[in-house]
Every structure is written in C-alpha cells, then in structure tokens.
N, C-alpha and C positions, 0 to 999 in steps of 0.2 A: 546718161546711163549707158553702160556697155551692154552688148547683147547678152552676156552672162548675167548681168544684173536683171535685165528684163526676164530672162528665162527663169531666174530664181523666184520671180513673183507669180509665175503661172502655175496653177495647180497641176498635180500629176494626173494627166488624162491620157487617153490613147494618142499615139504620136500624130496621127492625121489631125485629130481635133486640136491637139496642142499647137500645131503649125497654123491651123486656121484661126485659132484664138489670137495668135500674135499678129496675123495679117489683117484682121478686121478692125473696125473702128472702135469697138468697145473694149475697155479693160486691159489694154496692152501695156499701160504704164501708169505711174502716178504723175500728177501734175508737178511741174518743176517748182511751182510756188508752194507746194506742200512738203518739199524735201527739207531736212532728211526724213526718211521713213524707215520703219522697221518691217522688213519683208517677212520676218518670221511669224507675224500675226496672221498671214494669209494661209490658213491651215485647213479649211473645210474642203474635203475632197468631193469627188463626184460619184463615189460608190453608191449604187442604188438610185442614182438620179439620172434624169434626162436634163442636161444643162448645155447651154451654148448661146449662139447669137442668131438673130433674125433681122433682116432688113425690111422694115415695115413701110408700106406706101402711105405717106401723109402728104398734104399739099406741098408740092414743089420739090420734094426730096424723098429718098428712101432713108428712113430714120433707123439707126441701129438700136436694137433692144437686146439686153441680156436677160435670159430666163433660166430658171432652175425649178424642177418639180420631181416628185417621186416617179420613177420610171414605171410605165405601163398603167398608170392610174388616170382616171378622168373625174369630172365633177369635183374638182379640187377647190377648196377655199383659196381665194386669190388675194395677194398683197402686192400693191404697186409700191416700189421702193424708189424714192426720189433722192437724187444725189445732192451733195454739197455743190458749191460753185465750181468744183474741180471736175465735174462730170462723172461718167460711169467708168471708174477705174477699178483696180483689183479689190480694193476694200469693199466697194459697193457690190461687186460680183460675189464676193465672199459672203456678204450679208444675205444675198439672194439664196445662196446654197445653205446657209444656216436655217432660213425659213423653210426651204425645201426639205431639209432633214426633219423638220417638225410636221411635215405633211401638207405644206402649202405649195401652190404655184406662185412663185415670186417673179416679178418682171420689173426691170429697171430700164426705162426708155432714156436714150441720150437726147435730152430735151434741148441741148445747145447745138444740135447738129447743123442747123442752118447758119448760125453765127460764126462757127469756127471751132477750133480744138483748144479748150482751156488747158489741156495737158501740155501744150507747147509754150505756154507763157510763164514768165519767171516771177511775176509779182501778182498779188491779189488785186492791186489797183488796175493792172492791165486786164485781168480777167473781168473785173467789174465793168470797165469802160468798153472793152472790145467784145465781150461775150454776153454777160448778164444784161447789160443795158439794151442789147439788141434782141432780147428774147422776151416778147410781150406776154403778159399774163393770159390774154385770150388765146394766143397760140399754144401756150403750155397746156391750158385746159383742153383744147381740141386734140392735142397730141396724146394726152393721157386718155381721153375718150377713145381714141383709135387703139391705144395700147390695151385698154380694158376689153374692147371688142375683139381684138386678136386673141387675147388670153382666153376669153369665153369660147372661142372657136378652136382652141388648142389645149383643151383639158381643164380649163378653169370654170368656175361657177360664179357668174357675176351677181348672183343673189346672195353670195357670201363674200363681199368685196370689202377689203380694207386698204388703207394707204398709210405709209409712214415715210418720213423724210427728215433730212438732217441739214441744219443751217439754212441755206437757201431753200432746200427741199422741205424743211420744217414749215416755213411760211407757205409753200405750195400745198402742203398737206391740209393746212387750215382752209385755204381757198378752194381746193378741190372738194373738200367735205361739204362746203356750202354750194358747190356747183352741181354735183351729181347725186340725185336722190337715191341711187343704189348703194352709196357708201354706208356700210353698217357701223364702221368705227374707224378712227384715225389716231395715229400717234405721231406727234410733232416733237422732234428733238431740237431744242433751242432755236426755233424759228422766230425770226423778227416779228414783232407784234404791231408796232407803230412805226411810222416813217413818212417820208415825203411821198407825194402822189404825182402822177404824170399821165399822159395819154396812154402810155404802155403799161403803167402800173396804177390803175385808177382806185384800187381798194387795198387795204391792209387787213390783217386778221382782226384788228379791233373793230373794223367796220362791219364784219360779218359774224362776229362772235355769238350773236344771239340768233343766228339763222342757219344752224348746222343740220345736216341730215342724219349724221351718226355721231354718237358721243365721242369727244376728242380727249385724249390724254396728252397734256403738254409737259415736257420734261426740260427743266431749265437749270442753269448754274447760277448760284447766288453770287459768284465772283465774275460773272460775264459782264464786262464793261460795255459791250455793244447792245445788250438786251437788259436794261436795268430791271431790278425786281419790281420797281414801281410800275413798269409797263405790264408785268405779269399780273400785278394786283388790279390794274385797269381791266385787263381781259377777264379776270375772275369775276369782277363786278358785272361786266357786260354779259358773260355767260349766265349768271344768276338771274338776269332779267329777260332771258331769251326763251326760245321754244324748248320743247321737252328734251331734245337731244343736247341742246346747249346746257340746260340745267343739269343734265346727267354727266357733263364733262368735268374733268379734274385737271388741275395744274399743280405740278409738284416742283419745288425748288430744292436743289441739292446745295446746301450752304457752302460746302467745301470745294465745289467744282467751278471752273470757269467755262468758257465756250468750248464746244467740241469735245466734251469729256468722254463721249462714246468712241471717238476715233482712235482705235487701238494701234493704228499705224503711225500716230503722231505724238509729239511730246505733251499734248494737251490731255491725253488719256488719263482718266482717274478710275482705276480698276474697280474699286468697291462700288462706286456710284454707277459705273457702266453696267456692271453685272446686275445691280438692283434694278436699274432702268430696263434692261433687257427682260428680266423676269416680270416686271410690271407690264411691259408691252405685250408679252405673251398672254398674261392673265387678262389684259384688256380686250384683246381680240377674241379670246374664248368667251369672256363674260358677255360680249355684245354680239355674238352670233356669227362671227367670221369663221372661227375654227370649226 
C-alpha cells in the first residue's frame, strides 16, 4: 500500500491526531492477507467522540488499545471489541466508533501485540502459525481483564460490560463470557465452536457453553465451511443444558451467508445479513443490561 492508500483509510480527524494515528501500532493498515479491501466502508467519523489509542501496561509489553466514547461523558456502558486474526485495523476501529456513536465506550485491545504484526503477513496460514498459535487463551483472558480495568478507570462502567468479537474474536467472546463474572452479555460473530485442543488452547466454546456469565448471541453463516451448522447445533444443545445465562443465549444462522459476512471491507460481506446482525447485537446488549 502507498502512503496515499494508507491516508485514505484513516478517518478525518484533527491533523495532529491523524499523524499520531498513522504512527502508532493500532489501525494503521489492513492486513495484507485481507486484501483487496474497500476503503470507502471506513466512514464513521469522530465528531462528538473522544477516540484514539493508548498503550496499556500488561505483563511484558505495552499493549496498544483503540478506544472510542462519547466526549465528556463517564459511567458509560462498555463493549470490548475483539478483532479477527488480522488484528486491530481500520475496520475494527470503525466498529468502535459505531458503538461510541450509540453511547458506549468501546475498546479494542491488540491482543496479538506480543506475537507480532498480523498486518505484515501475506497469507492466513502465516498469521495462524506465526501469530495466532503464539497467543495463548490464558494470556488473552488476562489482557482483556487489563483492558476492562483500564476502561473502568477512563469513563467506563464495568457493571455494564459487554463483549463482541469476529471470527477468532468470536471464539474469544465465548471464552471471556465464561471467564469474567462481570460480563452482562456477549455477541459472537462466526466464532469457531469446536476444534483441536492444546496447552495454549485447552478449551473451546463447546466446552464452556453451559457455564456462561452473561447471555450470548451467536451469529453464524449457513454457508460457512469452517464452522459447520452441525457445530452450531451442538452448541445450542449444550446451552440448553447449562446455567441460566446459557439457557438465555441464542444462536442464529443466516442461511445465505458464509464466513465474515459482517466484514464490510471484504468480498465476504453480505449487506442484508450484516445489517440485521448489527441490529440484533444492539438489541441484545440493551435487553441484557449493557446499554
């Protein structure tokens, strides 16, 4: 990408903030593996918002966090936004601003910061082996804990805490819902439900589906070859046998969509299902006490 291409992906903000945005670790470009992309989808401005980046102290590093919230307000409902395997790029930052326009403090931690920069790699296989495989679940849970603590000290209300995630982040949303008792609600977008286990990844959503702290809304594509509808049905059965929050959870399959149907910067985008899913997500957080 040329500098002009990069500039076109950055929202119109004050010149100083614009330069800072490009220089810091979060959101400066799309992952090479995600190209081609449609830059015109990055449309949510910062008018009326306090938005930017912060380097958060976590064990071993300073982890970049992108945040957006209504300017001048405190005690805000808080949404943690967990990225795809591509990390916190412009699309994820734009989602944070969309939530902020709705009255939330939205925070997106760069959970791959220790492993490297997924935006620099050209294939999904490289990202999986060099980045994702070196980012253990326990570390991710701890880093999100630190993000939630920071948000609560910077205008957020951790008694109204939600989490949402996409693809890799969808799986993380399931796991964090079972991890943190303060989670009021979660929305998982096409997160993997079953899979291999290892020391770094000891559990999958199917293993914790009956032990959630907040009701979870799962949004899946019926044509997603990586997440078969049969696994969604497995999770639905496990939720029905679980605790109260699990029983209150819902899984929706969009029959005409494949994977990443919400990713409006990629060819996988399905506009009608993405818009319906976004409306359902907003309703879910309102219904379950986050908003």
